[in-house]
Each structure stands twice: as C-alpha cells, then as structure tokens.
C-alpha positions in Angstrom: 19.1 -6.2 13.1 15.7 -5.6 11.6 12.7 -7.1 13.3 9.6 -8.4 11.7 7.7 -5.1 12.1 10.5 -3.1 10.5 10.0 -4.8 7.1 6.2 -4.7 7.1 5.7 -1.9 4.6 2.7 -1.9 2.4 1.5 1.1 0.6 -1.9 2.3 0.0 -3.5 5.1 -1.5 -7.1 6.2 -0.8 -8.7 8.5 -3.3 -11.0 11.4 -3.2 -13.2 10.7 -6.2 -15.9 12.8 -7.7 -18.3 11.7 -10.5 -16.3 13.1 -13.4 -17.3 11.9 -16.9 -13.9 13.0 -18.4 -10.4 12.4 -17.2 -9.7 14.2 -14.0 -6.3 14.5 -12.3 -6.5 14.7 -8.5 -3.9 15.0 -5.7 -4.6 12.4 -3.0 -3.3 12.0 0.5 -4.4 10.2 3.7 -3.6 7.5 6.2 -3.6 3.7 5.9 -3.8 1.5 9.1 -2.6 -2.1 8.4 -2.4 -5.4 10.3 -0.3 -8.4 9.2 -2.4 -11.5 8.6 0.5 -13.9 7.8 4.2 -14.1 7.3 6.3 -16.9 5.8 10.1 -16.8 6.0 12.5 -18.8 4.0 16.3 -18.8 4.7 18.2 -18.7 1.4 21.6 -20.4 0.7 23.4 -17.0 0.9 22.1 -16.3 4.4 19.5 -13.8 3.3 15.8 -14.3 4.2 12.8 -14.1 1.9 9.6 -13.0 3.5 6.1 -13.3 2.1 3.6 -11.1 4.0 -0.1 -10.5 3.7 -1.7 -7.4 5.3 -5.2 -6.0 5.6 -6.2 -2.5 6.4 -8.5 0.5 6.1 -7.6 3.8 4.3 -8.7 7.1 5.6 -8.4 10.0 3.2 -7.7 13.6 4.2 -10.6 15.1 2.2 -13.6 15.4 4.4 -16.1 14.6 1.6 -14.1 11.7 0.1 -16.2 9.2 -1.8 -14.2 6.1 -0.7 -13.2 6.9 2.9 -12.8 3.6 4.7 -11.7 1.7 1.6 -10.7 -1.9 2.5 -7.2 -2.8 1.5 -5.6 -6.2 1.0 -1.9 -6.4 0.2 0.8 -9.0 -0.6 4.4 -8.1 0.1 7.7 -9.9 -0.8 10.8 -8.7 1.0 14.4 -9.9 0.7 16.4 -9.2 3.9 20.2 -9.3 3.7 22.1 -11.9 5.7 23.3 -9.3 8.2 19.7 -7.9 8.5 20.9 -4.4 7.6 19.2 -4.0 4.2 16.1 -5.0 2.5 14.5 -4.8 -0.9 11.1 -5.8 -2.2 7.6 -4.9 -3.4 4.1 -6.1 -3.8 0.6 -5.3 -4.8 -2.7 -4.3 -3.2 -6.4 -4.4 -4.0 -8.7 -1.7 -2.7 -12.4 -2.1 -2.4 -14.6 0.9 -1.8 -18.0 1.1 0.0 -19.8 0.5 -3.3 -17.8 -2.6 -4.1 -15.7 -1.0 -6.9 -12.0 -2.0 -6.9 -8.6 -0.7 -8.0 -5.2 -2.2 -7.9 -1.7 -0.9 -7.3 1.9 -2.2 -7.3 4.7 -0.9 -5.2 8.4 -1.0 -4.5 9.8 -0.6 -1.0 12.1 2.4 -0.2 14.1 3.3 2.9 11.1 5.1 4.4 8.1 3.5 2.8 7.3 2.8 -0.8 6.7 4.2 -4.3 3.3 3.0 -5.7 1.8 2.9 -9.2 -1.9 2.4 -10.0 -2.4 -0.6 -12.3 -6.1 -0.2 -13.1 -9.5 -0.8 -11.7 -13.2 -1.7 -12.2 -16.4 0.3 -12.1 -15.7 4.0 -11.4 -12.0 3.2 -11.3 -11.8 1.6 -14.8 -8.9 3.2 -16.7 -7.4 4.9 -13.6 -3.7 5.8 -13.7 -1.3 7.5 -11.3 1.2 7.0 -8.5 2.9 8.4 -5.5 4.7 7.6 -2.3 4.1 6.3 1.2 6.0 6.9 4.5 5.6 4.8 7.7 4.1 6.9 10.5 4.1 4.3 13.3 5.0 0.6 13.9 3.7 -1.5 16.8 5.3 -4.5 18.5 2.4 -6.8 17.3 3.1 -6.0 13.7 0.4 -3.3 13.1 1.5 -0.1 11.4 0.2 3.1 9.9 1.3 4.9 6.7 0.8 8.3 5.2 0.3 8.3 1.4 0.3 11.0 -1.2 0.3 11.2 -5.0 -1.7 12.0 -8.1 -4.3 9.9 -9.8 -6.3 10.4 -13.0 -9.8 9.0 -13.6 -11.4 8.6 -17.0 
C-alpha cells in the first residue's frame, strides 16, 4: 500500500539562463528539494482516494554559473490513488521565482518514477519560454520531504 510520501511527486526544472536576445535552446538539469505544506484527502464512492497536495522547494542547477540557482518553487499536485493503493495517476502545476523576481510556470503529469513536465510560459526574462522534460525521485523521507532530479530542454526568446 502506498504511503503519503510515495505519492508526493512534484516536478521542477531549474534553468541555466544567459542573456540571449534571440531564441536559445538549452539543455537543463539539476536537483529540486521539496517539502509538503498541506495535504487534503477525500475518499471517493468507488474506494479510491483523491489527494490535493501543496509543496514548496528550492531548485539547484548543475551548471556552476547558473543564473537562477536557488529558484523558489511552489507547486500544487492532485493525485488519484486506487482503492487498493497499488496505482496512482495525477498531475499539477508549479511556479518558479528566481533571485530577480522573474517567474515561469510549468505543468506536469505523474509517471511511475517521477513526472513529465511542460513549460507553460513566464514573465520578465522568461516571457515566451517553451520546453519540457522529465523528473525522477531521488529520495523520500518519512516526514514527507523529497528530492528530485530533473532534465530537459527549454527555449528562451
């Protein structure tokens, strides 16, 4: 049976961003450390459980000179756990805010090992950003904290 920490999967991507004036495609990768802030559970008529979870975290990118290392992440996740606790499906969205206060948004769908994420847009230096990738969960802790590895490709205008 799945426990609360086994379904807390929220992706995040942290980007290495230069000051390009034209579209620039970049490979991105790093680690996101997250903590759960709240979780509401509702038992459904068919025996499955609907979970609504909020998380907060900080992304660390692999690039040593990354422009938004330590980006703050806020995510909302909805997960449907089967009545027997053996399967789950779900997804959500995240907002990332960098050290300069510029933001970007992504949506994600859960997978067996993490998630698939897609950039939805952003403001400031992230306006017009596109891209996507995957996350995998590296570690889960009994108090609900977890760490993820992300990778993918993003394009900035």
